[in-house]
N, CA, C and O atoms as CSV, one atom per row, in Angstrom:
chain,resi,resn,atom,element,x,y,z
A,1,MET,N,N,110.983,108.461,112.931
A,1,MET,CA,C,110.889,107.609,114.291
A,1,MET,C,C,111.702,107.246,115.252
A,1,MET,O,O,112.328,106.222,114.977
A,2,LEU,N,N,111.915,107.680,116.225
A,2,LEU,CA,C,112.752,107.827,117.557
A,2,LEU,C,C,112.290,106.406,118.303
A,2,LEU,O,O,111.121,106.276,118.664
A,3,THR,N,N,113.454,105.155,118.554
A,3,THR,CA,C,112.532,104.296,119.214
A,3,THR,C,C,113.737,104.030,120.546
A,3,THR,O,O,114.530,104.949,120.752
A,4,GLU,N,N,113.827,102.762,121.409
A,4,GLU,CA,C,114.598,102.791,122.460
A,4,GLU,C,C,116.161,102.381,121.881
A,4,GLU,O,O,117.209,102.503,122.515
A,5,GLU,N,N,116.077,102.107,121.152
A,5,GLU,CA,C,117.314,101.876,120.092
A,5,GLU,C,C,118.313,103.028,119.399
A,5,GLU,O,O,119.507,103.014,119.096
A,6,SER,N,N,117.187,104.093,119.287
A,6,SER,CA,C,117.920,105.090,118.547
A,6,SER,C,C,118.993,105.766,119.383
A,6,SER,O,O,120.177,105.999,119.138
A,7,GLY,N,N,118.360,105.972,120.265
A,7,GLY,CA,C,119.821,106.707,121.889
A,7,GLY,C,C,121.300,105.725,121.136
A,7,GLY,O,O,122.230,106.405,120.701
A,8,ALA,N,N,121.367,104.681,121.071
A,8,ALA,CA,C,122.302,104.337,121.060
A,8,ALA,C,C,123.183,104.699,119.691
A,8,ALA,O,O,124.404,104.811,119.797
A,9,VAL,N,N,122.511,104.883,118.368
A,9,VAL,CA,C,123.054,105.014,116.960
A,9,VAL,C,C,123.171,106.524,117.782
A,9,VAL,O,O,124.333,106.742,118.126
A,10,LEU,N,N,122.401,107.387,118.087
A,10,LEU,CA,C,122.255,108.846,117.631
A,10,LEU,C,C,123.812,109.562,118.664
A,10,LEU,O,O,124.535,110.551,118.543
A,11,ARG,N,N,123.732,108.486,119.562
A,11,ARG,CA,C,125.232,108.451,120.649
A,11,ARG,C,C,126.816,108.225,119.816
A,11,ARG,O,O,127.951,108.639,120.050
A,12,ARG,N,N,126.093,107.175,118.530
A,12,ARG,CA,C,127.341,106.779,118.085
A,12,ARG,C,C,128.226,105.475,118.611
A,12,ARG,O,O,129.425,105.223,118.491
A,13,GLU,N,N,127.104,104.731,119.261
A,13,GLU,CA,C,127.336,103.442,119.771
A,13,GLU,C,C,127.241,102.121,118.928
A,13,GLU,O,O,127.967,101.129,118.993
A,14,ARG,N,N,125.942,102.413,117.956
A,14,ARG,CA,C,125.428,101.568,117.560
A,14,ARG,C,C,125.567,102.466,115.962
A,14,ARG,O,O,125.216,103.635,115.801
A,15,GLU,N,N,126.120,101.635,114.986
A,15,GLU,CA,C,126.669,101.815,113.400
A,15,GLU,C,C,124.935,100.978,113.109
A,15,GLU,O,O,124.654,99.920,113.671
A,16,VAL,N,N,123.882,101.758,112.083
A,16,VAL,CA,C,123.623,101.270,111.040
A,16,VAL,C,C,123.933,101.292,109.780
A,16,VAL,O,O,123.918,102.310,109.088
A,17,PRO,N,N,124.251,100.106,109.377
A,17,PRO,CA,C,124.304,100.154,107.749
A,17,PRO,C,C,123.475,101.061,106.802
A,17,PRO,O,O,122.294,100.831,107.059
A,18,LEU,N,N,123.550,101.784,106.039
A,18,LEU,CA,C,122.655,102.148,104.381
A,18,LEU,C,C,122.857,101.459,103.360
A,18,LEU,O,O,123.910,101.178,102.789
A,19,ARG,N,N,121.560,101.130,103.091
A,19,ARG,CA,C,121.481,100.690,101.772
A,19,ARG,C,C,122.140,101.719,100.984
A,19,ARG,O,O,122.325,102.830,101.479
A,20,LYS,N,N,122.584,101.389,99.556
A,20,LYS,CA,C,122.840,101.481,98.516
A,20,LYS,C,C,121.785,101.597,97.554
A,20,LYS,O,O,121.132,100.580,97.318
A,21,GLU,N,N,121.557,102.470,97.066
A,21,GLU,CA,C,120.614,102.723,96.026
A,21,GLU,C,C,121.510,102.225,94.099
A,21,GLU,O,O,122.433,102.666,93.414
A,22,PRO,N,N,120.818,101.468,94.035
A,22,PRO,CA,C,121.725,101.203,92.373
A,22,PRO,C,C,121.466,102.428,91.859
A,22,PRO,O,O,120.526,103.206,92.022
A,23,LYS,N,N,123.021,102.494,90.841
A,23,LYS,CA,C,122.622,104.077,89.531
A,23,LYS,C,C,121.564,103.848,88.576
A,23,LYS,O,O,121.038,102.831,88.123
A,24,LYS,N,N,121.473,104.552,88.477
A,24,LYS,CA,C,120.112,104.882,87.516
A,24,LYS,C,C,120.708,105.068,86.440
A,24,LYS,O,O,121.586,105.928,86.509
A,25,GLU,N,N,120.560,104.562,85.412
A,25,GLU,CA,C,121.195,104.588,83.824
A,25,GLU,C,C,120.761,106.344,83.466
A,25,GLU,O,O,119.594,106.708,83.609
A,26,VAL,N,N,121.639,107.130,83.091
A,26,VAL,CA,C,121.630,108.184,82.797
A,26,VAL,C,C,121.602,108.190,81.125
A,26,VAL,O,O,122.409,107.619,80.391
A,27,THR,N,N,120.121,109.222,80.619
A,27,THR,CA,C,120.115,108.981,78.876
A,27,THR,C,C,120.176,110.348,78.696
A,27,THR,O,O,120.060,111.116,79.651
A,28,SER,N,N,120.350,110.732,77.550
A,28,SER,CA,C,120.522,111.841,76.705
A,28,SER,C,C,119.276,112.215,76.651
A,28,SER,O,O,118.408,111.402,76.334
A,29,ARG,N,N,118.954,113.615,76.977
A,29,ARG,CA,C,117.630,114.116,76.587
A,29,ARG,C,C,117.661,115.075,75.174
A,29,ARG,O,O,118.569,115.688,74.612
A,30,SER,N,N,116.596,114.941,74.964
A,30,SER,CA,C,116.793,116.386,73.366
A,30,SER,C,C,115.306,116.710,73.484
A,30,SER,O,O,114.398,115.937,73.788
A,31,GLY,N,N,115.227,118.205,73.137
A,31,GLY,CA,C,114.622,118.805,73.362
A,31,GLY,C,C,114.420,120.375,73.914
A,31,GLY,O,O,115.457,121.023,73.769
A,32,SER,N,N,113.433,121.054,74.452
A,32,SER,CA,C,114.036,121.953,74.614
A,32,SER,C,C,113.727,122.630,76.512
A,32,SER,O,O,114.083,123.647,77.107
A,33,GLY,N,N,112.977,121.523,76.856
A,33,GLY,CA,C,113.055,122.014,78.401
A,33,GLY,C,C,112.502,120.225,78.988
A,33,GLY,O,O,112.249,119.121,78.505
A,34,ARG,N,N,112.558,120.942,80.349
A,34,ARG,CA,C,111.972,118.818,81.310
A,34,ARG,C,C,110.425,119.198,81.010
A,34,ARG,O,O,109.767,120.170,80.642
A,35,GLY,N,N,110.268,118.035,81.335
A,35,GLY,CA,C,108.746,117.895,81.389
A,35,GLY,C,C,108.326,117.549,79.538
A,35,GLY,O,O,107.749,116.502,79.245
A,36,GLU,N,N,108.646,118.398,78.649
A,36,GLU,CA,C,108.128,118.113,77.271
A,36,GLU,C,C,107.856,116.717,76.596
A,36,GLU,O,O,106.757,116.582,76.058
A,37,ARG,N,N,108.603,115.829,76.573
A,37,ARG,CA,C,108.144,114.235,76.564
A,37,ARG,C,C,106.751,113.931,77.324
A,37,ARG,O,O,105.711,113.553,76.786
A,38,LYS,N,N,106.966,114.178,78.691
A,38,LYS,CA,C,105.845,113.843,79.196
A,38,LYS,C,C,104.404,114.762,79.172
A,38,LYS,O,O,103.359,114.429,79.729
A,39,GLY,N,N,104.632,116.036,78.361
A,39,GLY,CA,C,103.459,116.854,78.508
A,39,GLY,C,C,102.440,116.334,77.487
A,39,GLY,O,O,101.255,116.029,77.621
A,40,LYS,N,N,103.579,116.324,76.009
A,40,LYS,CA,C,102.935,115.824,74.725
A,40,LYS,C,C,102.686,114.005,74.651
A,40,LYS,O,O,102.260,113.434,73.647
A,41,ALA,N,N,102.908,113.596,75.416
A,41,ALA,CA,C,102.707,111.846,76.069
A,41,ALA,C,C,101.329,112.227,76.539
A,41,ALA,O,O,100.345,111.817,75.923
A,42,ALA,N,N,101.203,113.049,77.680
A,42,ALA,CA,C,99.773,113.118,78.574
A,42,ALA,C,C,99.038,114.172,77.295
A,42,ALA,O,O,97.813,114.088,77.388
A,43,ALA,N,N,99.132,114.380,77.045
A,43,ALA,CA,C,98.390,115.528,75.832
A,43,ALA,C,C,97.758,114.830,74.742
A,43,ALA,O,O,96.578,114.933,74.408
A,44,ALA,N,N,98.893,113.911,74.070
A,44,ALA,CA,C,98.338,112.538,72.873
A,44,ALA,C,C,97.193,111.840,73.461
A,44,ALA,O,O,96.346,111.291,72.756
A,45,GLU,N,N,97.137,111.856,75.213
A,45,GLU,CA,C,95.858,110.484,75.399
A,45,GLU,C,C,94.408,111.138,75.495
A,45,GLU,O,O,93.274,110.659,75.511
A,46,LEU,N,N,94.935,112.471,75.554
A,46,LEU,CA,C,93.715,113.276,75.802
A,46,LEU,C,C,92.362,113.235,74.695
A,46,LEU,O,O,92.560,113.548,73.521
A,47,PRO,N,N,91.626,113.018,74.947
A,47,PRO,CA,C,90.342,113.599,73.682
A,47,PRO,C,C,90.663,115.261,73.376
A,47,PRO,O,O,90.878,116.215,74.124
A,48,GLU,N,N,90.565,115.069,71.546
A,48,GLU,CA,C,90.579,116.147,71.491
A,48,GLU,C,C,90.410,117.514,71.676
A,48,GLU,O,O,91.280,118.325,71.358
A,49,SER,N,N,89.149,117.877,72.263
A,49,SER,CA,C,87.988,118.547,72.798
A,49,SER,C,C,88.783,118.945,74.327
A,49,SER,O,O,88.136,119.621,75.127
A,50,LEU,N,N,89.750,118.640,74.577
A,50,LEU,CA,C,89.979,118.659,76.002
A,50,LEU,C,C,91.648,119.099,76.442
A,50,LEU,O,O,92.232,119.424,77.475
A,51,GLN,N,N,92.111,118.826,74.536
A,51,GLN,CA,C,93.831,119.817,74.658
A,51,GLN,C,C,93.585,120.909,74.565
A,51,GLN,O,O,94.542,121.333,75.213
A,52,PRO,N,N,93.111,121.688,74.305
A,52,PRO,CA,C,93.186,123.444,74.519
A,52,PRO,C,C,92.887,123.832,76.012
A,52,PRO,O,O,93.020,125.001,76.372
A,53,ALA,N,N,92.586,123.099,76.656
A,53,ALA,CA,C,92.326,123.293,77.980
A,53,ALA,C,C,93.477,123.272,78.313
A,53,ALA,O,O,94.087,124.264,78.712
A,54,PHE,N,N,94.051,121.885,78.173
A,54,PHE,CA,C,95.390,120.882,79.298
A,54,PHE,C,C,96.737,122.207,78.637
A,54,PHE,O,O,97.684,122.519,79.359
A,55,GLU,N,N,96.539,122.855,77.121
A,55,GLU,CA,C,97.733,123.060,77.218
A,55,GLU,C,C,97.508,124.908,77.911
A,55,GLU,O,O,98.548,125.465,78.262
A,56,ALA,N,N,96.735,125.365,77.990
A,56,ALA,CA,C,96.464,126.245,78.690
A,56,ALA,C,C,96.668,126.145,80.005
A,56,ALA,O,O,97.108,127.130,80.597
A,57,LEU,N,N,96.429,125.114,80.612
A,57,LEU,CA,C,96.973,124.688,82.104
A,57,LEU,C,C,98.165,124.704,81.889
A,57,LEU,O,O,98.879,125.400,82.611
A,58,ARG,N,N,98.743,123.911,80.793
A,58,ARG,CA,C,100.760,123.562,80.787
A,58,ARG,C,C,101.232,125.210,80.990
A,58,ARG,O,O,102.249,125.500,81.621
A,59,ALA,N,N,100.309,126.269,80.340
A,59,ALA,CA,C,101.326,127.240,80.113
A,59,ALA,C,C,101.251,128.165,81.559
A,59,ALA,O,O,102.249,128.735,81.998
A,60,TRP,N,N,99.577,128.237,82.397
A,60,TRP,CA,C,99.807,128.777,83.631
A,60,TRP,C,C,100.312,128.325,84.894
A,60,TRP,O,O,100.230,128.901,85.979
A,61,ARG,N,N,101.128,126.639,84.478
A,61,ARG,CA,C,101.915,126.206,85.447
A,61,ARG,C,C,103.176,126.761,85.069
A,61,ARG,O,O,103.911,127.274,85.913
A,62,ALA,N,N,103.534,126.684,83.638
A,62,ALA,CA,C,104.851,127.005,83.774
A,62,ALA,C,C,105.438,128.667,84.432
A,62,ALA,O,O,106.325,128.845,85.266
A,63,GLU,N,N,104.538,129.785,83.677
A,63,GLU,CA,C,104.448,130.856,83.800
A,63,GLU,C,C,104.572,130.819,85.591
A,63,GLU,O,O,105.527,131.463,86.027
A,64,GLN,N,N,103.674,130.111,86.647
A,64,GLN,CA,C,103.642,130.537,87.578
A,64,GLN,C,C,104.940,129.909,88.658
A,64,GLN,O,O,105.130,130.244,89.827
A,65,ALA,N,N,105.803,128.810,87.763
A,65,ALA,CA,C,106.880,128.217,88.011
A,65,ALA,C,C,107.525,129.089,87.712
A,65,ALA,O,O,107.950,129.657,88.718
A,66,ARG,N,N,108.058,129.815,86.235
A,66,ARG,CA,C,109.056,131.180,86.198
A,66,ARG,C,C,108.659,131.961,87.283
A,66,ARG,O,O,109.581,132.111,88.084
A,67,GLU,N,N,107.612,132.516,87.599
A,67,GLU,CA,C,107.450,133.538,88.668
A,67,GLU,C,C,107.949,133.353,90.506
A,67,GLU,O,O,108.652,133.899,91.356
A,68,GLN,N,N,107.366,132.624,90.391
A,68,GLN,CA,C,108.102,131.441,92.056
A,68,GLN,C,C,109.223,131.365,91.809
A,68,GLN,O,O,109.898,131.965,92.645
A,69,GLY,N,N,110.118,130.635,90.593
A,69,GLY,CA,C,111.516,130.520,90.690
A,69,GLY,C,C,112.423,131.947,90.601
A,69,GLY,O,O,113.647,131.858,90.688
A,70,SER,N,N,111.881,133.051,90.454
A,70,SER,CA,C,112.412,134.352,90.008
A,70,SER,C,C,111.669,135.216,91.780
A,70,SER,O,O,112.149,136.277,92.179
A,71,ARG,N,N,110.885,134.721,92.310
A,71,ARG,CA,C,111.034,135.285,93.864
A,71,ARG,C,C,111.888,134.767,94.508
A,71,ARG,O,O,112.396,135.675,95.165
A,72,HIS,N,N,112.409,133.775,94.748
A,72,HIS,CA,C,113.427,132.656,95.615
A,72,HIS,C,C,114.984,133.033,95.012
A,72,HIS,O,O,115.868,132.657,95.780
A,73,MET,N,N,115.355,133.545,94.074
A,73,MET,CA,C,116.566,134.080,93.879
A,73,MET,C,C,117.381,135.073,94.664
A,73,MET,O,O,118.495,135.412,94.264
């Protein structure tokens, strides 16, 4: 959002300090793909009767992501 004071910043007449995000700890990941742990944890929370639908949805979403990824290359 631009304000009356934005002009001075845009003309480099006024400097605005930016905050620095703290560095996040990098952890090593084991497993074959992104979201594998998250997906397994989510599936574990579902009732057993819904797990086949969850897995089918996961497979469909992965396929959609692969198709979209190949289109954008």
